[in-house]
C-alpha positions in Angstrom: 34.6 -2.1 -56.4 37.2 -1.8 -53.6 34.4 -2.3 -51.0 33.1 -5.4 -52.8 36.7 -6.8 -53.0 37.3 -6.3 -49.3 33.9 -7.7 -48.3 34.6 -10.7 -50.6 37.9 -11.4 -48.9 36.3 -11.1 -45.4 33.6 -13.6 -46.4 36.2 -16.0 -47.8 38.3 -15.8 -44.7 35.2 -16.6 -42.6 34.4 -19.5 -44.8 37.9 -20.8 -44.2 37.6 -20.4 -40.5 34.8 -22.9 -40.0 34.8 -22.7 -36.2 33.6 -19.1 -36.0 29.9 -18.5 -35.4 28.0 -17.4 -38.5 25.5 -15.2 -36.7 28.1 -13.5 -34.6 30.1 -12.8 -37.8 27.1 -11.3 -39.6 26.1 -9.1 -36.6 29.6 -7.8 -36.4 29.7 -7.1 -40.1 26.3 -5.4 -40.1 27.3 -3.2 -37.1 30.5 -2.1 -38.9 28.4 -1.4 -42.1 25.8 0.5 -40.2 28.3 2.9 -38.5 28.7 5.1 -41.5 26.6 3.3 -44.2 29.7 1.9 -45.8 32.1 -1.0 -45.6 34.9 -0.2 -43.1 38.2 -1.4 -44.3 39.6 -4.1 -42.1 43.2 -5.4 -42.0 43.8 -8.1 -44.6 47.0 -9.2 -42.8 47.3 -13.0 -42.7 45.1 -13.6 -45.7 46.6 -16.3 -47.8 46.1 -17.2 -51.4 43.8 -20.0 -50.3 41.2 -17.4 -49.2 40.6 -16.7 -52.9 38.6 -19.8 -53.6 34.9 -19.4 -53.9 32.5 -19.7 -51.0 31.4 -23.3 -50.5 27.7 -24.0 -51.1 27.0 -25.0 -47.5 28.5 -21.8 -46.0 26.8 -19.7 -48.6 23.5 -21.2 -47.5 24.3 -20.3 -43.9 25.2 -16.7 -44.8 22.0 -16.4 -46.9 20.0 -17.7 -43.9 21.6 -15.2 -41.5 21.1 -12.3 -43.9 17.6 -13.4 -44.6 16.9 -13.2 -40.9 18.0 -9.5 -41.0 15.8 -8.8 -43.9 12.7 -10.1 -42.2 13.6 -8.2 -39.0 14.0 -11.1 -36.8 11.7 -13.5 -38.6 11.2 -16.6 -36.4 11.4 -20.2 -37.4 7.7 -20.4 -38.2 7.6 -17.4 -40.6 6.9 -18.2 -44.2 9.0 -18.1 -47.4 7.1 -16.6 -50.2 7.8 -17.6 -53.8 6.8 -15.4 -56.7 6.6 -16.6 -60.2 6.8 -13.4 -62.4 7.1 -13.0 -66.1 8.0 -9.8 -68.0 6.0 -9.0 -71.0 7.5 -7.7 -74.2 6.1 -4.2 -73.5 8.6 -1.6 -72.5 9.3 -2.6 -68.8 5.8 -3.6 -68.1 5.6 -6.3 -65.4 2.9 -8.9 -65.3 2.6 -12.3 -63.8 1.2 -14.6 -61.3 2.1 -14.7 -57.6 2.4 -18.1 -55.9 2.9 -18.2 -52.2 3.8 -21.4 -50.5 3.3 -21.4 -46.7 5.5 -24.3 -45.8 4.3 -24.3 -42.2 0.6 -23.9 -42.8 0.4 -20.6 -41.1 1.1 -16.9 -41.7 2.6 -14.9 -38.9 2.6 -11.1 -38.9 6.0 -9.4 -39.2 7.2 -7.1 -36.4 5.3 -3.7 -36.5 8.5 -1.9 -37.2 9.0 -3.7 -40.5 8.0 -1.4 -43.4 5.5 -3.3 -45.6 6.4 -3.6 -49.3 3.5 -3.0 -51.6 2.6 -5.8 -54.0 3.9 -3.9 -57.1 7.1 -3.3 -55.3 7.4 -6.9 -54.4 6.6 -7.9 -58.0 9.3 -5.6 -59.4 11.8 -6.8 -56.8 11.1 -10.5 -57.6 11.3 -9.9 -61.3 14.7 -8.2 -61.1 16.1 -11.2 -59.1 14.5 -13.7 -61.5 13.2 -15.7 -58.5 11.5 -18.7 -60.1 10.3 -22.1 -58.9 13.1 -24.6 -58.9 15.8 -22.3 -57.6 17.2 -22.9 -54.1 15.5 -21.3 -51.2 18.8 -19.7 -50.1 18.8 -17.8 -53.4 15.5 -16.4 -52.4 17.0 -15.2 -49.1 19.9 -13.5 -50.8 18.2 -12.1 -53.9 15.3 -10.7 -51.9 17.9 -8.3 -50.3 18.9 -6.8 -53.7 18.4 -3.2 -52.4 20.9 -0.4 -52.5 22.0 1.6 -49.5 19.7 4.5 -50.3 16.6 2.2 -50.6 16.4 1.8 -54.4 15.8 -1.5 -55.9 19.1 -2.9 -57.0 19.0 -4.8 -60.2 21.0 -8.0 -59.8 19.7 -9.7 -62.9 17.1 -7.2 -64.1 19.4 -4.9 -66.1 20.0 -7.5 -68.7 16.3 -8.2 -69.1 15.3 -4.6 -69.1 18.0 -3.8 -71.7 19.5 -0.9 -69.8 16.3 0.7 -68.4 17.1 1.8 -64.9 13.6 2.7 -63.7 11.1 0.0 -62.9 7.5 1.0 -63.3 6.5 -0.3 -59.9 9.8 0.4 -58.0 9.2 2.1 -54.7 11.5 3.6 -52.1 11.9 1.5 -49.0 14.0 2.3 -45.9 17.1 0.2 -45.8 18.1 -1.8 -42.8 21.7 -3.0 -42.1 20.7 -6.4 -43.5 19.8 -4.7 -46.8 23.2 -3.0 -47.0 25.2 -6.1 -46.2 23.2 -8.1 -48.7 24.3 -5.9 -51.6 27.9 -6.9 -51.0 27.2 -10.4 -50.0 25.1 -11.0 -53.1 28.0 -10.7 -55.5 30.1 -13.1 -53.5 27.4 -15.7 -53.6 25.9 -15.4 -57.1 28.4 -17.8 -58.7 27.6 -20.5 -56.2 23.8 -19.9 -56.4 23.5 -19.9 -60.1 23.9 -23.6 -60.5 22.9 -25.4 -57.4 23.3 -29.2 -57.3 20.1 -31.2 -57.7 20.3 -32.5 -54.1 20.0 -28.9 -52.7 17.0 -27.7 -54.7 15.1 -27.3 -51.4 16.9 -25.9 -48.4 15.6 -25.0 -45.0 13.2 -28.0 -44.5 10.9 -27.9 -41.5 11.9 -30.6 -39.1 9.5 -33.5 -39.1 7.2 -32.1 -41.8 7.5 -32.8 -45.5 7.3 -30.1 -48.1 3.9 -29.2 -49.4 3.3 -29.6 -53.1 3.8 -26.3 -55.0 0.5 -24.5 -55.2 1.1 -23.4 -58.8 1.2 -27.0 -60.1 -1.9 -28.0 -61.9 -3.3 -31.5 -62.3 -6.4 -32.8 -63.9 -9.0 -34.3 -61.6 -8.7 -38.0 -61.4 -11.0 -40.6 -59.8 -10.2 -44.4 -59.5 -12.3 -46.7 -61.7 -14.9 -48.5 -59.6 -16.1 -52.1 -59.4 -18.3 -53.1 -62.3 -20.5 -56.2 -62.2 -20.9 -57.9 -65.7 -24.7 -58.4 -65.5 -25.4 -57.7 -69.2 -23.6 -57.2 -72.5 -22.7 -53.6 -71.9 -21.4 -54.0 -68.4 -19.3 -56.9 -69.4 -17.2 -54.7 -71.7 -14.3 -52.5 -70.5 -13.0 -50.2 -73.2 -10.1 -47.8 -73.0 -7.5 -45.9 -75.2 -3.9 -47.0 -74.7 -1.5 -44.7 -73.0 2.3 -44.9 -73.3 3.0 -41.7 -71.4 5.5 -41.9 -68.5 5.3 -38.3 -67.2 3.6 -39.2 -63.9 6.2 -41.6 -62.7 9.1 -39.2 -63.3 7.1 -36.3 -61.7 6.2 -38.4 -58.6 9.9 -39.4 -58.3 10.9 -35.7 -58.3 8.4 -34.9 -55.5 9.6 -37.9 -53.4 13.2 -37.0 -53.8 12.5 -33.4 -52.8 10.4 -34.4 -49.8 7.2 -32.9 -51.2 3.7 -34.1 -50.5 2.2 -35.8 -53.6 -1.2 -34.6 -54.9 -3.4 -37.7 -55.6 -4.3 -36.3 -59.0 -0.7 -36.3 -60.1 -0.5 -40.1 -59.7 -1.6 -41.8 -62.9 -1.0 -45.4 -62.1 -0.9 -46.6 -65.8 1.9 -44.1 -66.5 3.9 -45.4 -63.5 3.5 -49.0 -64.7 4.3 -48.2 -68.3 7.5 -46.4 -67.3 9.2 -49.7 -67.0 10.2 -52.4 -69.6 8.6 -55.8 -69.6 9.6 -58.9 -71.5 6.8 -59.4 -73.9 7.2 -61.3 -77.2 7.6 -59.5 -80.4 4.7 -59.7 -82.9 5.0 -62.4 -85.6 1.8 -61.9 -87.5 0.6 -59.1 -89.8 -0.3 -56.8 -86.9 2.2 -54.2 -85.6 2.0 -55.5 -82.0 1.6 -58.7 -80.0 -0.7 -59.2 -77.0 0.1 -61.3 -73.9 -2.3 -62.0 -71.0 -1.4 -63.6 -67.6 -2.6 -63.5 -64.0 -1.8 -64.0 -60.4 -3.6 -63.7 -57.0 -4.0 -60.0 -56.1 -1.4 -59.5 -53.4 -3.6 -57.0 -51.4 -6.7 -59.2 -51.6 -5.8 -62.9 -52.0 -9.3 -63.9 -53.0 -9.1 -61.7 -56.0 -7.3 -62.2 -59.3 -4.9 -59.8 -61.0 -5.0 -60.0 -64.8 -2.3 -58.3 -66.9 -2.8 -57.4 -70.5 0.5 -56.7 -72.2 1.0 -55.2 -75.6 4.3 -55.1 -77.3 4.9 -52.8 -80.3 7.1 -54.0 -83.1 10.7 -52.9 -83.0 12.3 -51.4 -86.1 15.9 -51.2 -87.0 17.3 -47.7 -86.5 18.8 -47.6 -90.0 15.4 -48.3 -91.4 13.8 -45.4 -89.6 12.0 -43.0 -91.9 13.5 -39.5 -92.3 12.4 -37.0 -89.7 11.1 -33.4 -89.9 11.4 -32.3 -86.3 10.5 -28.9 -84.9 11.9 -28.1 -81.5 9.4 -25.8 -79.9 11.3 -24.5 -76.9 9.9 -22.4 -74.0 12.5 -19.7 -73.2 10.1 -17.7 -71.0 11.2 -16.3 -67.6 9.6 -19.2 -65.8 12.2 -21.5 -67.4 15.1 -19.7 -65.9 16.3 -22.4 -63.4 18.7 -25.2 -63.5 16.0 -27.9 -63.7 14.4 -26.2 -66.7 16.1 -24.5 -69.7 19.7 -25.7 -68.9 18.5 -29.3 -68.4 16.4 -29.0 -71.6 19.6 -28.0 -73.6 21.6 -30.9 -72.3 18.8 -33.4 -72.8 18.2 -32.3 -76.4 21.8 -33.2 -77.2 21.0 -36.8 -76.8 18.3 -36.7 -79.5 20.7 -35.0 -81.9 23.1 -37.9 -81.5 20.6 -40.2 -83.1 19.7 -38.0 -86.1 21.5 -38.0 -89.4 21.7 -36.0 -92.7 18.3 -37.3 -93.8 16.7 -35.5 -90.9 16.0 -31.8 -90.4 15.7 -29.8 -87.2 14.0 -26.4 -86.9 13.9 -24.4 -83.6 11.0 -22.2 -82.7 11.1 -20.3 -79.4 8.5 -18.4 -77.5 8.6 -15.9 -74.7 6.4 -12.9 -74.9 6.5 -13.3 -78.7 7.3 -16.4 -80.7 10.0 -16.6 -83.4 11.9 -18.9 -85.7 15.3 -19.2 -84.0 16.7 -21.7 -86.5 15.2 -22.6 -90.0 15.2 -26.3 -91.1 18.7 -27.6 -90.8 20.0 -31.0 -92.0 21.6 -32.9 -89.2 25.0 -33.6 -90.8 28.2 -32.8 -89.0 28.1 -29.1 -89.7 24.3 -28.9 -89.1 24.6 -30.6 -85.8 27.1 -28.1 -84.6 24.9 -25.3 -85.8 21.9 -26.6 -84.0 23.9 -27.1 -80.8 25.3 -23.6 -81.0 21.9 -22.1 -81.5 20.5 -24.0 -78.5 23.4 -23.0 -76.3 22.7 -19.4 -77.1 19.2 -19.4 -75.9 18.4 -17.7 -72.6 15.2 -17.4 -70.5 13.1 -14.2 -70.1 9.6 -12.9 -70.7 6.1 -14.2 -70.5 4.9 -17.5 -72.0 3.1 -17.0 -75.3 2.7 -20.8 -75.7 -0.3 -20.7 -78.0 1.5 -18.4 -80.6 4.6 -20.6 -80.4 2.6 -23.8 -81.2 0.9 -22.1 -84.2 4.3 -21.1 -85.6 5.7 -24.5 -85.0 2.9 -26.2 -87.0 3.5 -23.7 -89.8 7.2 -24.5 -90.0 6.4 -28.3 -89.8 4.0 -27.9 -92.7 6.5 -26.2 -94.8 9.1 -29.0 -94.3 6.5 -31.8 -94.3 8.1 -35.2 -95.3 5.6 -37.5 -96.9 6.0 -41.0 -95.5 8.4 -39.6 -92.9 8.3 -38.5 -89.3 6.7 -35.1 -88.9 6.7 -34.2 -85.3 6.8 -31.2 -83.0 8.7 -31.6 -79.7 7.4 -29.1 -77.2 9.7 -28.6 -74.2 8.1 -26.4 -71.5 6.9 -26.2 -67.9 3.5 -25.6 -69.3 3.0 -22.2 -67.8 1.2 -20.7 -70.7 -0.3 -17.3 -70.0 -0.4 -15.2 -73.2 -2.3 -15.9 -76.4 -4.1 -19.1 -77.0 -3.7 -20.6 -73.6 -6.8 -22.4 -72.5 -7.0 -26.2 -72.7 -9.9 -26.2 -75.1 -8.3 -24.0 -77.8 -5.0 -25.7 -77.6 -6.3 -29.2 -77.8 -8.6 -28.3 -80.7 -5.6 -26.9 -82.6 -3.3 -29.9 -82.0 -6.1 -32.4 -82.8 -6.7 -30.7 -86.2 -3.0 -30.8 -87.1 -2.7 -34.4 -86.1 -5.3 -35.3 -88.7 -3.0 -33.7 -91.2 -0.1 -35.9 -90.2 1.9 -33.7 -87.9 2.1 -35.0 -84.3 3.2 -33.3 -81.1 5.1 -34.7 -78.2 5.7 -32.9 -74.9 8.7 -32.8 -72.6 7.8 -31.3 -69.2 10.4 -29.6 -67.0 10.7 -28.0 -63.6 8.5 -27.6 -60.6 6.3 -25.1 -58.9 4.2 -24.1 -61.9 4.1 -27.1 -64.2 0.7 -27.3 -65.9 0.5 -31.1 -66.0 -3.2 -31.1 -67.0 -2.6 -29.0 -70.1 0.5 -30.9 -71.2 -1.3 -34.2 -70.9 -4.3 -32.9 -72.8 -2.1 -31.6 -75.6 -0.4 -35.0 -76.2 -3.6 -37.0 -75.8 -5.2 -35.0 -78.6 -2.0 -34.4 -80.7 -1.1 -38.1 -81.3 2.0 -37.7 -79.1 3.8 -38.8 -75.9 4.1 -36.9 -72.7 7.3 -37.3 -70.7 8.6 -35.4 -67.7 12.3 -34.9 -67.4 13.6 -34.4 -63.9 17.3 -35.2 -64.5 19.8 -35.6 -67.2 19.5 -39.4 -66.7 15.8 -39.1 -67.6 16.7 -36.9 -70.6 18.9 -39.7 -71.9 16.2 -42.3 -71.3 13.5 -40.4 -73.2 15.5 -38.9 -76.0 18.1 -41.6 -76.6 17.1 -45.0 -75.2 13.4 -44.6 -76.1 13.9 -42.3 -79.1 12.4 -44.8 -81.6 9.2 -45.1 -79.6 9.0 -41.3 -79.0 9.3 -40.4 -82.7 8.1 -43.3 -84.8 4.4 -44.2 -84.6 3.6 -47.7 -85.7 -0.2 -47.6 -84.9 -2.7 -44.9 -84.0 -6.1 -44.8 -82.5 -5.3 -47.9 -80.6 -8.3 -49.1 -78.4 -8.5 -52.1 -76.1 -11.8 -53.8 -75.2 -11.8 -56.6 -72.6 -15.0 -58.6 -72.3 -15.5 -60.3 -69.0 -17.2 -63.7 -68.8 -20.0 -63.3 -66.3 -19.9 -67.0 -65.4 -16.3 -66.5 -64.2 -16.2 -62.9 -63.1 -18.4 -61.4 -60.4 -16.9 -57.9 -60.7 -13.9 -56.2 -62.1 -12.1 -52.9 -62.2 -9.3 -51.5 -64.4 -6.4 -50.1 -62.4 -5.5 -46.7 -63.7 -6.5 -45.3 -67.2 -9.2 -43.3 -65.4 -9.1 -40.5 -67.9 -8.7 -42.8 -70.9 -11.9 -44.8 -70.5 -14.2 -45.0 -73.6 -17.9 -46.0 -74.0 -18.4 -49.5 -75.3 -19.6 -48.2 -78.7 -16.4 -46.4 -79.2 -14.5 -49.6 -79.9 -16.2 -50.2 -83.3 -16.5 -46.5 -84.1 -13.7 -45.8 -86.6 -13.9 -42.0 -86.1 -13.0 -42.1 -82.4 -9.5 -40.7 -81.6 -7.6 -43.0 -79.2 -3.9 -43.6 -78.2 -0.8 -44.1 -80.3 1.9 -46.8 -80.0 5.5 -46.1 -81.0 8.1 -48.6 -82.3 9.1 -50.9 -79.5 6.7 -49.4 -77.0 5.0 -51.7 -74.4 1.6 -51.0 -72.9 0.5 -52.8 -69.7 -3.0 -52.8 -68.2 -3.9 -54.5 -64.9 -7.5 -55.7 -64.1 -8.4 -56.7 -60.5 -11.1 -59.4 -60.7 -13.5 -60.8 -58.2 -14.2 -64.5 -59.2 -17.8 -65.5 -59.6 -19.1 -67.6 -56.8 -22.8 -67.8 -57.7 -23.8 -64.8 -55.6 -24.6 -61.3 -56.8 -22.1 -58.6 -56.4 -22.8 -56.2 -53.6 -25.9 -56.1 -51.4 -29.2 -57.3 -52.8 -31.8 -54.5 -53.1 -35.5 -54.3 -52.9 -36.9 -52.5 -55.9 -40.5 -53.8 -55.7 -42.1 -50.5 -55.1 -41.8 -49.4 -58.8 -41.1 -52.8 -60.4 -43.2 -56.0 -60.4 -42.4 -59.4 -61.8 -39.4 -60.3 -64.0 -38.0 -58.2 -66.8 -40.0 -58.6 -70.0 -36.7 -59.1 -71.8 -34.5 -61.2 -69.6 -30.7 -61.3 -70.1 -29.8 -63.7 -73.0 -28.6 -67.1 -72.1 -24.8 -67.2 -71.6 -22.6 -69.3 -73.7 -20.5 -72.0 -72.1 -16.9 -71.0 -72.0 -13.8 -71.6 -69.9 -12.4 -68.2 -70.8 -12.0 -65.6 -68.0 -12.0 -62.8 -70.5 -11.6 -62.0 -74.2 -9.2 -59.2 -75.2 -9.8 -57.3 -78.4 -7.8 -54.5 -80.1 -8.6 -51.9 -82.7 -6.0 -49.8 -84.5 -5.2 -47.9 -87.6 -1.9 -47.6 -89.6 -0.2 -44.2 -89.1 -1.0 -43.0 -92.6 -4.7 -43.9 -92.5 -7.4 -41.1 -92.4 -10.1 -40.5 -89.8 -12.8 -42.2 -91.9 -10.7 -45.2 -92.7 -11.7 -48.5 -91.2 -9.8 -49.8 -88.2 -8.1 -53.2 -88.1 -9.1 -55.7 -85.4 -7.7 -58.7 -83.7 -8.4 -60.6 -80.4 -6.9 -62.9 -77.8 -8.9 -65.2 -75.5 -7.6 -65.8 -72.0 -8.2 -68.9 -69.8 -7.0 -68.4 -66.2 -4.7 -71.4 -65.8 -3.1 -69.9 -62.6 0.4 -70.7 -63.8 3.7 -69.7 -62.3 3.9 -66.0 -61.6 6.5 -64.1 -63.6 9.0 -61.5 -62.2 7.5 -59.0 -64.6 4.0 -59.7 -63.2 5.1 -59.2 -59.6 6.9 -56.0 -60.4 3.9 -54.5 -62.3 1.8 -55.4 -59.3 4.3 -53.7 -57.0 4.1 -50.4 -59.0 0.3 -50.5 -59.2 0.1 -51.0 -55.4 2.6 -48.1 -54.8 0.4 -45.9 -57.0 -2.7 -46.9 -54.9 -0.7 -46.1 -51.7 0.2 -42.6 -53.0 -3.4 -42.0 -54.0 -4.6 -43.4 -50.7 -7.0 -45.4 -52.8 -9.9 -47.2 -51.1 -9.0 -50.2 -53.3 -5.5 -50.9 -51.8 -7.0 -53.5 -49.4 -4.4 -55.0 -47.1 -1.6 -53.6 -49.2 1.1 -51.4 -47.6 4.6 -50.2 -48.4 6.2 -53.4 -47.0 4.2 -55.3 -49.5 5.2 -53.0 -52.3 8.9 -53.5 -51.5 8.5 -57.3 -51.2 6.8 -57.6 -54.6 9.4 -55.2 -56.2 12.3 -57.2 -54.9 10.8 -60.5 -56.0 10.2 -59.0 -59.4 13.4 -57.1 -59.9 14.9 -59.6 -62.2 18.0 -58.9 -64.4 17.2 -55.1 -64.4 19.9 -54.2 -67.0 19.1 -50.5 -66.9 18.8 -50.3 -63.1 15.3 -48.8 -63.2 13.7 -51.3 -60.9 16.5 -50.9 -58.3 15.9 -47.2 -58.5 12.2 -47.8 -57.9 13.0 -49.9 -54.8 15.2 -47.1 -53.4 12.4 -44.6 -54.1 9.8 -46.6 -52.2 12.3 -47.0 -49.3 12.9 -43.3 -49.3 9.1 -42.6 -49.2 8.6 -45.1 -46.5 11.2 -43.5 -44.3 9.4 -40.2 -44.3 6.0 -41.7 -43.6 
């Protein structure tokens, strides 16, 4: 303890004396430590009370970097930083997990021959003890990697709590200690308080000059291909059919990657989710249907000869006091992979916003999963006392263990069924990074489960958190099949948006199995393509098939779809072909004669009421659209800007003459009133992305 105190004072004095060279200080300190394998007492004369304040984050980062250099025995600038994502099973001390390595420089260099190699089991045990997870600052990696005692044993900086007093790791291995290791043991305690809660702006330290960060290798995204041009040459090809999508996860996730300087995988960019993140001024429904439809157009900015047609759907708003009672089951991931500031702590803070909007008619249950699932809090009415009980329970949760997501979902549905409110809101809110690895964990099994439960009236929504191991593909699949919404929360501001501002749409479904079918008029349209919705497309027959599962719309939700259209000019689309080798003469059944119409397209919608069953008939209504080429609205320009930005991020072949300057020009023209500041934030995001390109 005396050694730690003295070392702490020395470090604080160094932090105060900002002119002194960090590396020289560390070398001097290591030499003194190396003399006799212990900290040599140094005079404390002249130390004032001011030296007692905690090390500043910036100095801590410098110290961590210097010690990290000692650990890697002179690691040069181009060496790699390895990240390990390790979970601990519920078995006694057994360590299992997945190893993710990010080579931020695109190359791996050999360490110096004198460096003793750590075997992989030893590395796994070391990483588990330090709880090094994606989302923590890189300087924490540098410090906690050095958690070795003077005699070479693995020091347990965080592991003792998780191993419940067990001192022996099954894969721990003796390794010769270097002076850097010894220094680290004392330095670690001085830094831990600063490292435990890094500010969001410092989530990624040690960037490589001139090179953006690579996307984390452990993040998983579903394969996505842009919709291609389609020529309306017959009845089938004139129909474009898709399921609505009100998810917004992709935009928030892309925002996180841009803010952290990471490269953006094309498959992570779902353009429809980026467009639908923003509010648009559509009219409220006035007829018997739960939503209204609006269609308008403008010249496509990236190809002026083309037209851009916007189909906007506005869900009916409901008064909050008229909201049906809710039976909510919070299904919270408290596994080891959630142990970073942008995961479980952010989840706790975000959930508090939702509790503000609930009342004594609503109940909340909490199911947690990590290694094994359990009921942390039975159904509790959200009155004043119940709200405090829920908050206290959530605050007591901590992360540790592997991710038995499948078992957790099964238990959550069981709890939801026991508390089922007929005519009310019955919903599971799954909050996770999606890193399922124990139990029912494959996409097929999970989606089958949630689809069956949705038919019984219990829906599931997903809140995604964190980086490095987020399983975006699985989380999107769960909500698409579970009649829910998928949102990604990268900040407390986003938590407020999703769980407070958009709460009614997130919880209260006003229509399900909502399908859109747009029929193009071949006399006006040479070819068309739907921007986005690539994994929401449906065959033409699905529109009239009442059994087809489609998307859901919540109270107040808006859905926007953009079609790029090549106007008909009397010429066929694409190059003419010669098929005379196997075909002769005209088709025996020529295409039926087209009807005369001034319409550019005809928009049709199919939907069911939330309480309807699978075999119940859908309701239908339609809206014709004649392209009058009227004045372009600010909303239309802004939606076009977001679509073009998505195409830029995807490096889409369809972006034409569009570039980031055009994105910014459209966004600024379409900014409008922007009461929530979301459009201004988008402009700043594009500018930030443009600066690094």
